[in-house]
C-alpha positions in Angstrom: -2.7 5.5 -30.3 -2.8 3.1 -27.5 -0.3 3.9 -24.6 1.8 0.8 -23.5 1.2 0.6 -19.7 3.7 -1.2 -17.2 2.1 -2.8 -14.4 4.1 -3.5 -11.3 2.9 -6.7 -9.9 4.1 -8.2 -6.7 4.7 -11.8 -6.6 4.5 -14.2 -4.0 6.4 -17.4 -3.0 5.3 -19.3 0.0 7.8 -21.3 1.9 6.1 -24.7 3.1 5.7 -25.1 6.8 6.6 -27.9 9.1 3.7 -29.6 7.2 1.3 -28.5 9.6 -0.4 -25.3 10.7 -2.5 -25.1 13.8 -5.6 -23.4 13.2 -8.4 -25.8 12.6 -8.0 -27.0 16.4 -9.3 -27.1 19.9 -8.9 -23.7 21.6 -9.2 -25.1 25.0 -5.9 -25.0 27.0 -5.2 -27.8 29.7 -4.9 -26.5 33.2 -1.9 -23.9 33.6 -0.9 -21.0 35.5 -3.4 -18.4 35.0 -1.8 -14.9 35.6 -4.5 -12.6 37.0 -5.0 -9.0 35.8 -2.2 -6.9 37.1 -1.8 7.3 -15.9 0.2 4.1 -14.7 -1.0 1.2 -12.6 1.6 1.0 -10.1 2.5 -1.8 -7.4 2.5 -0.6 -3.8 6.0 0.3 -2.6 8.5 -1.7 -1.5 8.0 -0.2 2.1 4.7 0.4 3.6 4.0 4.1 3.6 4.1 5.8 6.8 0.9 7.4 8.1 -0.4 10.8 7.1 -0.3 13.5 9.8 -3.9 13.8 9.7 -5.3 10.1 8.7 -8.0 10.0 5.8 -11.1 8.3 7.2 -13.1 5.7 5.3 -16.8 4.7 5.8 -15.9 2.0 7.8 -12.9 3.3 9.7 -13.4 2.3 13.3 -14.2 4.9 15.7 -13.6 2.6 18.8 -10.9 0.0 20.1 -10.3 -3.1 18.1 -8.5 -5.1 15.9 -9.0 -5.2 12.1 -7.9 -7.8 9.9 -8.4 -7.7 5.9 -7.3 -11.0 4.5 -6.8 -10.1 0.8 -4.5 -7.2 2.0 -2.5 -9.4 4.4 -3.0 -6.7 7.1 -4.1 -6.2 10.5 -4.6 -3.0 12.5 -4.9 -2.1 16.0 -7.2 0.9 16.8 -7.3 2.7 20.1 -10.5 5.1 20.5 -10.6 5.4 16.7 -6.8 5.9 16.4 -4.7 3.7 14.2 -1.8 2.7 16.8 -0.1 -0.2 14.7 -0.2 -2.2 11.5 1.1 -5.7 11.0 2.0 -7.7 7.8 0.5 -11.1 8.2 0.1 -14.5 6.7 -3.5 -16.0 6.2 -5.2 -19.2 6.0 -5.1 -21.4 2.6 -7.8 -20.7 0.2 -8.9 -24.3 1.2 -8.8 -23.2 5.0 -9.9 -19.4 4.7 -10.2 -17.0 7.3 -13.7 -16.4 8.2 -15.4 -13.0 8.2 -17.4 -11.1 11.0 -17.0 -9.8 14.6 -15.0 -11.8 17.2 -13.5 -11.3 20.5 -10.1 -11.5 22.2 -10.3 -12.6 26.0 -7.1 -13.7 26.8 -3.3 -14.0 25.7 -1.5 -17.4 26.3 2.2 -17.8 26.4 3.5 -21.1 25.4 0.5 -22.5 24.2 0.1 -26.4 23.8 -1.5 -27.8 20.7 -4.0 -30.6 19.9 -4.2 -31.5 16.6 -7.8 -31.5 15.2 -9.6 -34.3 13.5 -8.6 -33.3 9.9 -7.5 -35.3 7.0 -4.5 -33.2 6.8 -3.4 -34.1 10.1 -3.9 -37.8 9.2 -1.5 -37.6 6.3 1.4 -40.4 6.1 3.8 -37.7 6.6 2.4 -36.3 9.5 4.6 -36.3 12.8 1.6 -35.8 15.1 -1.6 -37.7 15.8 -5.0 -36.4 16.0 -6.0 -35.3 19.7 -2.5 -36.1 21.0 -1.3 -33.0 22.8 1.7 -31.3 21.4 3.6 -29.8 24.4 4.5 -26.1 24.7 7.7 -25.2 23.1 8.0 -28.4 20.8 9.6 -28.1 17.4 6.2 -29.8 16.2 4.0 -27.2 17.8 3.1 -24.6 15.0 1.6 -22.0 17.4 4.8 -20.4 18.5 5.1 -18.1 21.6 1.8 -16.8 21.8 -1.7 -17.7 20.7 -4.7 -15.4 21.0 -8.1 -17.2 20.7 -10.6 -15.3 18.8 -13.5 -17.9 18.5 -13.2 -21.5 17.1 -11.7 -22.4 14.8 -9.4 -19.4 14.2 -6.4 -17.9 16.4 -4.0 -15.2 16.2 -0.7 -16.9 16.8 3.0 -16.8 16.4 5.6 -19.4 14.9 5.7 -17.9 11.3 8.7 -16.9 9.6 9.3 -13.5 7.9 9.2 -15.3 4.3 5.6 -16.5 5.2 4.2 -13.0 5.7 2.2 -11.8 3.1 0.9 -15.1 2.0 -0.8 -18.4 2.7 0.6 -20.3 5.7 -2.1 -21.5 8.1 -5.4 -23.5 8.3 -7.9 -20.7 9.1 -5.7 -18.5 11.3 -4.0 -15.3 11.4 -0.4 -16.0 11.5 2.5 -13.6 12.8 6.3 -14.1 13.6 7.0 -14.8 17.5 8.5 -11.0 17.3 5.3 -9.5 16.1 2.9 -11.7 18.4 5.0 -10.5 21.3 4.6 -6.8 20.4 0.9 -7.4 19.6 0.5 -9.0 23.0 1.9 -6.0 25.0 -0.4 -3.6 23.1 -3.5 -5.6 23.3 -2.8 -6.2 27.0 -2.6 -2.5 27.8 -5.9 -2.1 25.8 -7.4 -5.0 28.0 -6.7 -3.2 31.1 -3.6 -5.2 32.0 0.2 -5.0 31.6 2.6 -7.6 30.5 6.1 -6.6 31.5 9.3 -7.2 29.4 10.7 -8.9 32.4 7.6 -11.4 32.3 8.0 -12.0 28.6 11.7 -12.8 29.2 10.4 -15.5 31.6 8.1 -16.9 29.2 10.8 -17.1 26.5 13.3 -18.8 28.7 10.7 -21.5 30.0 9.0 -22.5 26.8 7.3 -25.6 28.3 5.3 -23.7 30.9 2.0 -22.4 29.7 0.7 -18.9 30.8 -2.9 -17.8 30.3 -3.4 -14.1 30.8 -7.0 -12.9 31.1 -8.0 -9.4 29.8 -10.1 -7.1 32.1 -12.0 -5.8 29.0 -12.5 -7.8 25.8 -11.1 -6.5 22.9 -13.4 -6.7 19.4 -11.6 -8.5 16.4 -13.1 -7.6 13.2 -12.2 -10.0 10.2 -12.8 -8.4 6.8 -12.7 -9.5 3.2 -12.2 -6.2 1.2 -10.7 -6.4 -2.2 -11.4 -2.9 -3.2 -10.4 -0.4 -0.8 -9.7 3.5 -0.9 -6.8 4.0 1.1 -4.8 7.2 2.0 -6.0 8.8 -1.2 -5.6 5.8 -3.6 -7.5 2.9 -4.9 -6.2 -0.5 -3.9 -7.4 -3.6 -5.9 -6.4 -6.8 -3.9 -6.3 -10.2 -5.6 -9.6 -12.2 -4.9 -7.8 -15.0 -3.1 -10.8 -16.7 -1.5 -13.1 -16.3 -4.7 -15.5 -14.1 -3.2 -16.2 -12.6 -6.6 -16.0 -9.1 -5.3 -13.6 -7.4 -8.0 -16.3 -6.1 -10.1 -17.6 -3.0 -11.9 -20.7 -2.9 -9.4 -18.5 -3.4 -6.6 -16.0 -0.7 -7.6 -19.1 1.8 -8.1 -20.3 0.7 -4.5 -16.8 1.6 -3.1 -16.3 5.0 -5.1 -20.0 6.0 -4.0 -18.9 5.9 -0.4 -16.5 8.6 -1.2 -18.7 10.5 -3.5 -17.6 9.3 -6.7 -18.7 7.2 -9.6 -16.7 5.6 -12.3 -17.8 8.3 -14.8 -16.2 10.7 -12.5 -12.8 9.2 -13.4 -10.6 10.2 -16.4 -10.2 7.9 -19.3 -6.9 7.0 -18.3 -8.0 6.1 -14.9 -10.9 3.9 -15.9 -8.9 2.2 -18.1 -6.2 1.4 -15.3 -9.0 0.2 -13.2 -10.3 -2.1 -15.6 -7.1 -3.7 -16.1 -6.7 -4.1 -12.3 -10.1 -5.6 -11.8 -9.5 -8.1 -14.5 -6.0 -9.2 -13.3 -7.1 -9.2 -9.5 -10.3 -10.8 -10.2 -8.8 -14.2 -10.4 -8.0 -16.9 -7.8 -4.7 -17.9 -6.5 -4.1 -20.2 -9.8 -5.1 -17.3 -12.0 -8.5 -18.3 -12.9 -11.1 -15.9 -13.3 -13.6 -15.5 -10.5 -17.1 -15.5 -11.2 -19.0 -12.2 -9.6 -20.6 -12.6 -6.5 -24.3 -12.9 -6.3 -25.0 -10.8 -3.2 -25.0 -7.1 -3.2 -21.5 -5.7 -2.1 -21.3 -3.4 0.8 -19.6 0.0 0.9 -16.4 -1.2 1.9 -16.0 -3.9 -0.8 -17.3 -6.9 1.0 -19.6 -9.4 -0.5 -20.5 -12.8 -0.2 -18.5 -15.7 -2.1 -19.1 -16.5 -5.7 -21.5 -19.3 -6.4 -18.5 -21.5 -8.0 -16.2 -21.4 -4.9 -17.7 -20.9 -1.3 -15.5 -21.2 1.8 -17.1 -24.3 2.8 -16.8 -25.8 -0.8 -12.9 -25.0 -0.9 -12.3 -26.0 2.9 -14.0 -29.5 1.9 -12.0 -29.8 -1.2 -8.9 -29.1 0.8 -9.8 -31.5 3.7 -10.5 -34.3 1.2 -7.3 -34.0 -1.0 -5.1 -33.0 2.0 -3.6 -30.6 -0.4 -3.4 -26.9 0.0 -2.5 -23.7 -2.2 0.7 -22.3 -1.2 1.5 -19.7 -3.8 -0.2 -17.1 -6.1 0.2 -17.1 -9.5 0.8 -13.6 -10.6 0.4 -10.3 -8.8 -1.3 -9.8 -5.2 -2.3 -6.2 -5.3 -2.6 -3.0 -7.7 -2.6 0.5 -6.6 -4.2 3.4 -8.7 -3.4 7.1 -8.2 -6.8 8.7 -8.6 -7.0 12.6 -8.4 -10.5 12.7 -6.9 -9.7 10.4 -4.2 -6.9 12.7 -2.6 -7.2 12.9 1.1 -9.9 10.2 1.2 -10.1 6.7 2.4 -8.7 4.1 5.0 -5.5 5.3 6.8 -2.1 4.3 5.4 -0.4 1.7 7.6 0.8 3.0 10.9 4.2 1.8 12.2 4.3 -1.3 9.8 5.7 -4.3 11.3 6.2 -6.6 8.3 9.6 -8.2 9.6 11.8 -6.7 6.8 10.8 -4.8 3.2 7.9 -6.2 1.5 8.7 -8.4 -1.6 10.1 -6.3 -4.6 7.8 -5.5 -7.4 8.4 -7.1 -10.6 7.6 -5.1 -13.8 5.8 -7.0 -16.6 4.1 -5.8 -19.7 0.1 -5.6 -19.1 -0.6 -6.8 -22.8 1.4 -9.9 -22.2 -0.4 -10.9 -19.1 -2.4 -13.8 -19.8 -3.2 -15.4 -16.4 
């Protein structure tokens, strides 16, 4: 007899911005003072799980110092010599302006950045209060970059200015978004990894004088890895994230690849586990509007990454967003599912370390899986 399954799905509602986000923008700062280096599918819990005493290691777990961003998980981690130091709940680019993937580099930290609106249709909308190419001063209410920006290679940034409500959702044009409190914490940690120190006194000075831009160069550049992984083994559990950028990665072939990196195949799972995984792949294999995403054409890697599906490449999505001046601000349905698999105990990527989400993650809403139609 078929057992009724209850799936806990985290819902997402996105609060609109000031109508702009800064990320498809020039990263060149005007002259400013430079500071020289001196049997059930379950949702994730309402609070991020603290790290295990001995973190489990994934095949792609960094063994060096770097920042790792996984867009579908809305998560950014800082590693120092292979040790996970801190995790942040983040907001990411709209599907029409997705975060890229690949390796980038952080070379500087800019407090009180100015912003030059890019030549994009979304800037030119009738409701826009800024104009293309006209600099918006640091500290202005029209400047969406917040207290700090960290360039990581055009057109993307890591920057502040976001609200707590925007974390865990879409809220930028191709950037990693944090609250001002989060970006200050990140800046202090990043500066130390980069060979310098930013004191609390300095930071207070920057906060009090919001019109004065400060560029702080790092002595050692820090790698920034931008990932798109929708199937992840983390802390002994299988996480399947929503395919929000339509890469077509939530497939059985991709699952087989990810499990294989941990010495398993789908056939090693129990009947109940396989059933749960199948439901999760179906529900999470949909775009933000709830439409099923075709499988990717390229071969996925062991970390669950693959090229976009043929129906919706990032370039296509971005062109559509630019032309229509519209962006997707919310997800219809759940964002992630977490499956307990006995054979994965002690394996995978580390649980979030010292998670910084500003507040509790959105509460899970229970729905009946047999009535889930989107």
